[in-house]
C-alpha positions in Angstrom: -32.6 -0.1 -6.8 -30.8 -0.4 -3.6 -30.4 -3.8 -2.0 -28.7 -4.6 1.3 -27.1 -7.9 2.3 -28.5 -9.5 5.4 -26.2 -10.2 8.2 -26.4 -14.0 7.5 -24.9 -13.2 4.2 -27.2 -15.4 2.3 -30.0 -13.1 1.4 -30.5 -9.6 0.1 -33.4 -7.3 0.9 -34.5 -4.6 -1.6 -34.4 -1.2 0.4 -35.6 1.7 -2.1 -35.6 2.4 -5.8 -33.3 5.1 -7.1 -35.3 8.3 -7.6 -33.9 8.3 -11.4 -31.9 5.5 -13.0 -28.2 6.3 -13.5 -25.2 4.8 -14.5 -21.3 5.9 -14.2 -22.0 7.6 -10.9 -19.5 8.0 -8.1 -20.5 6.7 -4.8 -19.3 7.3 -1.1 -20.5 6.4 2.2 -20.4 8.9 4.9 -22.1 9.2 8.4 -24.7 6.6 7.6 -25.4 7.9 4.3 -25.0 6.5 0.7 -24.1 9.4 -1.9 -24.5 9.0 -5.6 -23.0 11.8 -7.5 -23.3 12.9 -11.3 -23.2 9.9 -13.9 -25.7 9.5 -17.0 -29.4 9.6 -16.3 -32.2 9.7 -19.0 -32.1 12.7 -21.1 -35.9 13.2 -21.5 -37.2 11.5 -18.4 -38.4 8.4 -20.1 -36.7 5.6 -18.4 -38.6 3.0 -20.3 -36.6 3.5 -23.4 -33.9 1.0 -24.6 -30.3 2.0 -23.4 -29.3 4.0 -26.2 -26.5 6.2 -25.6 -28.5 9.3 -27.1 -31.1 8.7 -24.4 -28.9 9.6 -21.6 -27.0 12.8 -20.5 -24.4 13.7 -17.9 -26.0 15.0 -14.8 -25.2 17.6 -12.0 -27.6 15.9 -9.4 -26.7 14.1 -6.2 -28.8 11.7 -4.5 -28.3 10.6 -0.9 -29.7 7.5 0.6 -30.2 7.7 4.6 -29.7 4.1 5.9 -31.6 5.1 9.2 -34.7 6.2 7.3 -34.5 4.1 4.5 -35.1 6.9 1.9 -33.4 8.9 -0.9 -33.3 12.6 -0.9 -31.8 15.1 -3.3 -28.3 16.2 -2.3 -26.4 19.4 -3.1 -26.2 19.7 -6.8 -22.7 19.7 -8.4 -21.5 23.0 -10.1 -21.6 21.2 -13.5 -22.9 18.1 -15.3 -20.5 15.1 -14.7 -20.7 11.9 -16.8 -18.0 9.9 -15.1 -16.1 10.7 -11.9 -14.7 9.0 -8.8 -15.3 9.7 -5.1 -13.7 8.9 -2.0 -14.0 10.1 1.9 -11.0 11.5 3.5 -11.1 13.3 6.8 -14.7 13.3 7.0 -15.4 15.2 3.6 -16.4 13.6 0.4 -13.8 14.4 -2.5 -15.0 13.9 -6.0 -12.4 13.5 -8.7 -13.1 14.7 -12.2 -10.5 14.6 -15.2 -7.6 15.2 -12.4 -9.5 18.0 -10.7 -10.7 17.4 -7.1 -14.0 18.9 -5.6 -14.8 18.6 -2.0 -18.1 18.8 -0.2 -17.9 21.0 2.7 -21.2 22.3 4.6 -23.8 22.5 2.0 -21.6 23.1 -1.2 -18.9 21.8 -3.4 -15.6 23.6 -3.7 -12.9 22.9 -6.2 -9.4 21.9 -5.1 -6.3 22.6 -7.1 -6.0 20.5 -10.1 -4.4 17.2 -8.8 -1.7 17.3 -11.5 -0.6 20.8 -10.9 -0.3 20.0 -7.0 1.9 16.8 -8.1 3.8 19.3 -10.2 4.5 21.8 -7.4 5.5 18.9 -5.1 8.0 17.7 -7.6 9.4 21.3 -8.0 9.8 21.7 -4.4 11.5 18.3 -4.1 14.0 19.5 -6.9 14.8 22.9 -5.1 15.4 21.1 -2.0 17.7 18.5 -4.0 19.5 21.4 -5.6 19.8 23.3 -2.1 21.4 20.0 -0.5 23.8 19.9 -3.6 24.7 23.6 -3.3 25.3 23.1 0.4 27.2 19.9 0.0 29.4 21.6 -2.9 30.1 24.5 -0.3 31.1 22.3 2.4 33.5 20.4 0.2 34.8 23.8 -0.9 35.2 25.1 2.6 37.0 21.6 3.6 39.5 22.3 0.6 40.2 25.7 1.9 41.1 24.6 5.4 
């Protein structure tokens, strides 16, 4: 169920039921739309069962709520099932983070970014190279000054 706080801040209005119950989903808001991505959904399409772990499975589904029209629609499915993830909007794009790997939604599809840990390691290596380069340059300058 999606609820919205009224401007007075004292009351809530029910806007729309989710197409399928889900939890552990990532969410992001972009361009007047609320995106829910991945998470756990009923594994046998029976939402009336008690909440037992085996009754739920990870999903690749994405649902998008349009604030203007007040309705849910299917979004572009994720390439694989995702139980837990997080999302953020950066530069007008939705970024979904799963176990250190970043996926970005562009156009109508998801694209995989380089692994976040690999990118961090590359930055560290570049920084080390720069530091070593500065040390070599400083050593050469000291040596040149000693020759003069």
